[in-house]
N, C-alpha and C positions, 0 to 999 in steps of 0.2 A: 445178470439183470441188475437194474439199479433203481433206486428211489430218489426222486427229486423233491426237495422241500422248498417252498416259496413263501416269503414274508413280504408282502406288497405294501409299502407305505405310500403316502400321498405323493411323494416326489422321489421315491427310491424303490429298489427291488433287491432284496437280500435273498441269496439262494445257496443251497448246499446239496451236493450230489453224493449219495451213499451207495456202496456196492453190497450186494447180497451174497451170502446169507449173514455175514458178520457185521454189516453196517459200518464198515471202515469208510472214512471220509475220502472220497476221490478228488473232490474239488469244492472250494468255497469261494463265493464271489459277492460283489455288491455293485449295483448301478445306481449312481447318485445324480441329483439335480435333474430329474426327469422333467421336461417341460421348460428348462432354462436355456439361456443362450449357449451355454457350454456344459455338456454333461461329462461325467467321469465314471470310469469303471475299472475294476481290477478283479483278477482271479488268481487264487492261490491253489496249487495243485502239486501232486507228486508225479514226477516223470517215471518212465519205465525202470530206471535204475534206483528209484527210491529218493531221488534228490528233490528238495523243495524248490519250486518255481513260482514265478509271478508274471502274469500278463497285465499290462496296463493300457487303457484306452482313454482318449480324450476326444469326444465328438458330441455334437448336439443329439439329444434323444428326446424326440417330441412327446412321446407317450409311452404307456406301458407295453403296447404292442411292439414298438421298436425296441424297448428294453428287453423283452423276452427274445426277440430276434437276435439282439446283441449278445445276450446270454448264451444262446445256442451257438453263435459264431465263436465265442470264446471257449466254450466247452469242446467244440470240434477242433479248434486250433491246438488246444492243450493235448489232444489225443485221448481225453478221458471219456469222450462221448462222441458217437458218430451218427446215430439215428434214433428217432422216436421209439422205434421197436425195442430198443434196449430198456425202456422204462417199464417197470412192473407196476408203478403207481406214482402219483404226485400228491404230496401232502401240503395243505395250505394253512398257515396261521390266520385265524379270524379272531379279532379282539373281542367282540361282544356276541354272545349267544343267548342273552336274556334268560328267561326261565324255560325257554323251549328246549334248549340243548344242554344236557348234562353229561353227554358223551360225545366223542368224535363221531362223525357220520360220513358215509358216502354222499357225494354231491350229486344232486339231480335238480331239476327245475324247481321242485317244491322247496328244497333247501336254499336255493338261490333266492327265491321269493321271500322266504322267512328271514334270511340275512338282510335282505333289502328293507324289510319292514322294521327291522331292529336298528336301522341306521340312525334314527333320531337319538338313540341311547349312546352312540359312538360316532358322531358325525365326522370326525377327523380320521377315523380308522376303518370302519366297516365299508364305506364306499371304495376306498383304495383296495381293501382286501378283496372285494367283489370284482374290481377291475382285473386284478391279477387272476382270479378264478376264471372269469369269462374269456380272457385272452388265452389262458393255458388250455381251456376246453376247446377253443377254436383250433389251436395248434395240435392238440392231442386228443381228438374226440373219442377215441376208442380205449384210452388209458384210464383205469379207475382213478378217481380223484377224491380226496378226503379233506374235510374241514375239521380242524382241531381248534377248539375255542379256549381263549384265555380265561373265560368266566366259568367254564364247565366244572372245574375242580371244586369251586366254592359252592356249588349247588347243594352240597350236603349240610350247609349251615342250618340250624334250627330257626324257626320263625322268630323267636325272641332275639336272635342275633342279627337277622337280616332286615327286620322292619325298623323304620324310623317312627318316632313319636309324633307323627303328623296325623291329620284326619285320615282315617282308614281308607277313605275313597281315593286318596292320592296313590295308594297301592292298587286297589281294586280296579280303578279306572285308568290310571296313568302309569302304572307299573313302577312307581317310585319305591325303590328298596335298595339294600346293599347287594351288589353283585360281586365285587372283587375282581382283581386282575392278576397278572403274572401266574395264573394257575398252573400253566405248563411247567414253569420253573419250580414253584413250590412242591409240586407233585414229584418232579424228577429228583430234587435234592433230598426230599424226605425219604424216598425209597433208597437212594444211595447211602444215606446215613444209616438206615436200618440194616442194609446189607453190610456196611462197614462195622457196625456194632454186633453183627451176627445174631440179631434178634428179629423175630417176625414184626413187621410194621404194625400189625393189628394189636400188638401188646405195648406199643409205645405212645407216649405223649411227647410231641415235638413242636418246638417253635422255630419257624423258618423265617429268615430275614433276607429278602431280596433287595439289595441296596445298590442302585445305580443312579442315573439321572432321574429315573423314576424309582420309587422305593415303596415296598409294602412288606407287612408282616402277616404271618398266618399261624393260627393255633390249630394243630392237627392231633387228633386223638384217634388211635386205632387205624390210621391211614386216611381218615376222613377230616376235611376241614370243618371246624366248628365256629371259627370267626376269622375275619381278616380285616386289615386296616383300610384298604381302599373301599369306596362305597359304591353309589350308583354310577359314579365316574372315577377316573383315576386321581381326582383332585384331593379326596379325603385322606387322612391318616398322617403318616410320617412326613417330615419336612423333606423336600426333594430338590432337584437342581434348580428348577424354575417354578415349581408348584408350591403353594403355601402349606398344604396339608391342613390339619384341623385348625379352625379359628371360629370366632363368634360370627355367625351369619348376619347379625344385625349391623356389623361393620359395613357391609355393602350398602344397606339402607342409608346409613349415616353419610357415606361417601357420596351417594347419589344425591342426597339433600344438600350437604355442605360443600362438596367439591364439584357438583354438577356433572359427575361421571355417568355416562349412559351404560347400558347393559353390555355393549361390545367392549367399552373401555374397562369395565370391571372384570369381564371375562379374560381379556388380555392380561390384566394385572395379576390376577390370582393364578393363571395357568402359565404365563410366559415371563412375568416380571417379578415373581415373588420367590420364595424358598431361599436357597443359599445365594442365588444371584441377587435377590432383593435386599438381603442383608449386607453383603460385602462386594456386590458387583461381579462375582465370579461363581460359575457353577461346577467347575472342575475341582473335585476334592483334592487331587494332587496339588494343584496350585494353591488351594485354600490352606491345606496343611502346611505347606512350605511358608506361605506368608504369615500364618499364625505362629509358627516357630521362629520366624524373624521379628516378631513383635507387632505385627499388624493387628490392631485392636478389633477391627470389624471382622477380619478373618477368624480371629479367635472366638469372637461372639458367635459367628455362623457355625463354627465347628461345635462349640458348646451346646448351642441350641439343637443342632442336628442330633448329637449323642444323647442329650437329655430327653428329647421326645422318643427316641429309640428305646432308651432305658424304661421310660414310662410304659411303653407298649409291652416290653418283655415282662415287666412286673404284672401288668394287667392280664396277660395271657397265661402266666403261671397261676393266677387266681382263677381264671376261666377253666383251665384244665384240671386244677386241683392238685396236680403233682407234675413234675417235669423230668423226662429222661434225657433230653438232648436239646441243645440250641444250635441252629445251623446258620452260619453266615454265608451268603453267596452274592453274585452280581459283581460288577466292576469295583465298587467300593468295598463290599463285604469280603471279597476275595483278596484285595490288595492293600486296604487301609488298616494296618495293624493298630494305629492310634485310635481309630473309630471303634474298633472292636474292644480295645482296652477301656476307653472311656464309657462305652455303652454298658459294660459289665461291672465297672467299679461301683461299689456300694451295694451290690446285690449278693454279697457273701452270706448275708443272714438267710437268704432263700436257697442257698446251696450252689450259687453260680460263682466259680472262682477260676480266674484265668491265670495261666502260667506265663509270665512276662517273656521269658526266653523262648518258649515254644511259639508264642504269639508273634514274635519278631522273625520267625523263620518263614521262608517262602517255599512252597511246593506247588508243582502243577497238579498233583493229585490231592486226595483228601488229607487235611492237616488237622491233628488233634491239638487244641490249645488250652484244654482244661488243666488245672493244677491238681496235684495229689490232694485228696480230701474234698474235691468238688463233688456235690451230690449228683450232678448230671454231667454228661459229655458236652463239650463245646467243640464244634467242628467247623472248619472251613471247607466247603464242598463246592468245587467249580460247577457252575450250571451249564447245561447244554440243551437249550430249548429246541434246537433243530433236531438233535438226536431223539429227544422225546417225541417230537412230532413224527419223525420217521418211524419209531417203534409203534406209536399209536396207529399210524397209517397201515403198517403191516398187520396189526391185530384186527383192524376193521376189515381189511381185505382178506382175512383168513390165512395169511402167510405163516403166522405163528400163533399157536394157541395161547402161550403164556410168554411174558417177558418181565425182566426185573429192571 
């Protein structure tokens, strides 16, 4: 039997197929540019002899219905999958669960209606997630399907951490509050860190740093999130690839008056034209680091700003937690950018955070310890695996396994 995990974006479908009971990855694929003139897709899988193989397609994919059909064709051609009856369950990533969903749930019409009602909180994500759910349920109506929410892990935040200092009616009537995102990743790497340290997670204070094109930090005490950097939307917090992160909101009023920018233009600016890209014209940290090392002043500025903001959040979350046992770096930047890790921790020696330069410049596919001797807390690089976490939570919801780590 197998579990299929789907992550439906507005113009993409990412998927992964796991075999039971061990949740080994049988295949991993992506369909891109859905609705465009020319779509692209690829599938990575292991053949019967244990060799890595890749299938590539280039064809127009009009909608998610065609994308899921193409996914099925690729899985069948690879030999990894032959029939719907092989599936034990399907897990879906859903970005926003609001306050309604603090745990993954089996999908039924009531859940679909609730996700749809939450669409105004994540207009770029929830409608796409719903499309994938509806199409998957049409193709596999008798297979249990589970929604796993990015926001669910952060629902343990206390009121003083998730409320904004706005009129209380903004929350009571319009649901304006901090929700947080990347929860599946933060939960996964925190548990892996605790396992690596050989300590129960309910005894640990952990700061997790999910750093990619989108970036967020979380303060985790006893396995529960007590604060996180992203807010009502994924815009707040750390500097990101194209998102600004924290800034004075009155800037928007100023630009509206003085530069004549309307709401749509301001929205595009802070979400798509800001962050690293806004400072130096590039949002790929690999290219930014290379340019900075070659003397590009704007690239160096973008790198410094990114790491400075990150350092401020680490310090703030040490204060919020009261003490710290472990700092975890994950995500594409967190796992691969040694210079970012170094610069983010420099100057934090007074609060017990010390990086070993030699260890930090080592690359491993598994967990990497980068703390120096004498560091008061562990500093770990933990590869994230959101699809695996979704598969595990799907199994738990469906009663296939009572416990997992």
